[in-house]
Residue, then its C-alpha position, 0 to 999 in steps of 0.5 A: m500500500a503506497k503512502i501519500l502525503v497531502v499538503d493543503d490548507e483547505r479542509h474540504i479538499l483534504e476530506l475529499l482527497k482522504f475519502n477518495l485516496e483511501i477507497s482507492g487503497y492508499e494510506v493517507i497522511f496530512s499536513d496543512d502547514g508549509k513548515d510542518c510539511l517537511e517534518v511530517l515528510e521526514r517522519e512518515k517517509p511517504d511514497l508520493v506528495l500531493l502539494d498545494w502551492m499557497l500554504p501558510g508558513m512556507s509556499g509549496i514551490d519552496i517546499l518542492r525546492s527543499i525536497r529536490e535539494d534533499r539527498e534523501n528525498s530528491k527523487l520523491p514523486v511530487i504532484m502539484l495540486t493548486a489553484k494557480n492555473m497560469e501557464d507560467d506557474k505550471i512551467e515554474g512548478l515543472d522546472n523546479g521538479a514537480d512530476d505533474y501539475i494539476t489545477k483546481p478544480f480537478s477531476i478525481k478520476e483524472l487525479m487517481a490516474r495521474i497518481k498511478t502513472v507517477l507511482r508506476r514511473y517512479k517504481a520503474s526507475e527505482g528498480i534500477s538502483i538505490s543509494a545510501g551515502d556512498i553505497t549504490l545498489y543495482t537491483d537489476k544486476r545484483e551489484v553493489y558499489k561503495n565509493g566506486r569500488k565493487i563489493d561482492l555479496t552473497l544473495k542473502e547479504f545483498e537482500l539484507l543490504r537492500l532492505l537496510i537501504q530502503n529503510r535507512g535510519k530506521v531500526l529493523t528487528r532481527e525478526e523483521l530481517l529474518d522474515k523479509v529476507w529468509g521468508y516466513e517459512f524459515f525456522g532458523e534462529t535470529r542468530t542467522v541474521d547476526v552472522h550475515i550482518r557481521y560478514l556484510r559489515k566487514k565487506l562494507d567497512k573494508d578500508s573505511s575510516e568512517g566506522k561501521c555503516i550498519e549500527t547494532i541496536r542492542g537487544v533489538g536489531y540493526k539500522l543503516v546510518 
């Protein structure tokens, strides 16, 4: 289920979007303030943002610029949904990195179709590579590079690293890692995860002066820092 952050200060728009997005199978979170939006985005990690232009606290176009300048969120899909309907406004939104630009009043059916298209396009590009800091993982070729140096990983090490990158900064328990990498039918001990993390960490931290990139959270699990 994709998570969508709706940023708009008009209550009736929020309620309309919440109803239609939820019945279409999306998880919906809201912000009605420009500055608060960036905090919600960082905390909730949405898959797509529906962004109004005219907001209290910080304008939608400035929020868009902040998203595109943020290394963590630079590729996050953003659809501008706004009453600013002049051609120059649309060009400015698209030039600053909006994936699509829809003017109010809008058709719900058209909006849903455009959301699906943008998410599909994003997932297709995401499947090629994902990155965290100086680590780049190519999902199609199953290759990993750190600072341009290729790192040879086993299949399980690769899947562990992919999961950690996709959840960078979030603590994943040993049970979560075991379930998602080995599968629910695997009846081994969580120590299996510890062993593979140890080998993975050794390969990633080789010749590194920055310390461990995979942090152990004692009694819980691991996170990529």
